[in-house]
C-alpha positions in Angstrom: 16.0 6.1 33.7 12.8 4.2 33.1 11.2 7.8 33.3 13.0 7.3 29.3 11.9 3.9 28.6 7.7 4.5 29.2 8.2 7.7 26.8 10.3 5.7 24.0 7.8 3.0 24.2 5.3 4.5 24.0 2.8 4.0 20.6 0.9 6.1 18.6 -2.8 6.9 18.6 -4.7 6.5 15.2 -5.9 10.2 16.0 -2.8 10.9 16.1 -1.9 9.2 12.8 -3.9 10.8 11.2 -2.6 13.9 11.9 0.9 12.9 9.1 -1.3 12.7 5.9 1.4 9.9 3.9 1.9 10.3 0.0 0.0 7.3 -2.0 3.4 5.5 -1.9 4.3 5.8 1.4 1.4 4.6 2.8 1.3 1.4 0.1 4.8 0.9 1.1 4.5 1.4 4.9 1.4 -0.9 4.7 4.4 -3.6 3.4 6.0 -3.1 5.2 3.9 -3.2 8.0 2.5 -6.4 7.0 5.5 -7.8 6.4 6.4 -8.1 11.0 2.3 -9.4 10.4 4.6 -12.7 8.4 2.3 -12.1 5.8 4.6 -11.7 2.6 3.3 -8.8 -0.7 4.1 -6.9 -2.8 3.6 -3.4 -3.1 1.0 -3.9 -6.1 -1.2 -7.0 -3.5 -0.9 -3.9 -0.8 -2.2 -1.1 -2.7 -5.1 -3.0 -3.4 -5.9 -4.8 0.6 -5.8 -0.7 0.6 -7.6 -0.1 -2.2 -10.5 -2.9 -1.1 -10.6 -1.7 3.1 -10.9 2.0 1.7 -13.5 1.3 0.1 -15.6 -1.1 1.8 -15.3 0.9 4.3 -16.4 3.5 2.8 -19.5 2.0 1.2 -19.9 -0.8 3.8 -23.2 -3.4 2.8 -23.1 -0.9 -1.0 -19.3 -2.6 -2.0 -20.2 -4.4 -4.6 -18.2 -6.7 -7.8 -18.9 -3.4 -9.9 -16.1 -1.6 -6.9 -14.3 -4.7 -6.8 -14.0 -4.3 -11.3 -13.4 -0.5 -11.0 -10.9 -1.1 -8.6 -9.0 -4.5 -10.4 -9.2 -2.4 -13.7 -7.6 0.5 -11.9 -4.5 -1.1 -10.5 -4.2 -3.1 -13.5 -3.8 0.2 -15.1 -1.3 0.7 -12.5 1.0 -1.4 -12.2 1.1 -2.9 -16.2 2.5 0.2 -17.5 5.0 0.4 -14.6 5.9 -3.3 -16.5 5.9 -1.4 -19.7 8.7 0.9 -18.9 11.0 -1.1 -17.5 10.7 -3.5 -19.5 10.9 -1.0 -22.5 14.7 0.1 -21.7 17.0 -2.1 -23.0 19.0 -4.5 -20.9 22.9 -4.1 -20.7 23.2 -7.4 -22.5 20.9 -5.8 -26.1 23.6 -3.1 -25.9 26.4 -3.7 -28.4 
């Protein structure tokens, strides 16, 4: 029985995780949930900003600049503004007669 408990509690290494590619949406959602487990409450847009910034910094290192930050900002503003417009464009039940 102790043998089963050890297998159940075994953690997945970061190397193993790289073998499981996630979609962009899954990555954002799982990261948001993981942050919540660390008592850091964020929405999907904020989680996406953190992920994109982290990936840019790890890729560019000390060459990350204000220009890179602005590129991320504009990209995500477009991405999430578009979703807001679609949601707002749908009539509410009370508006439909």
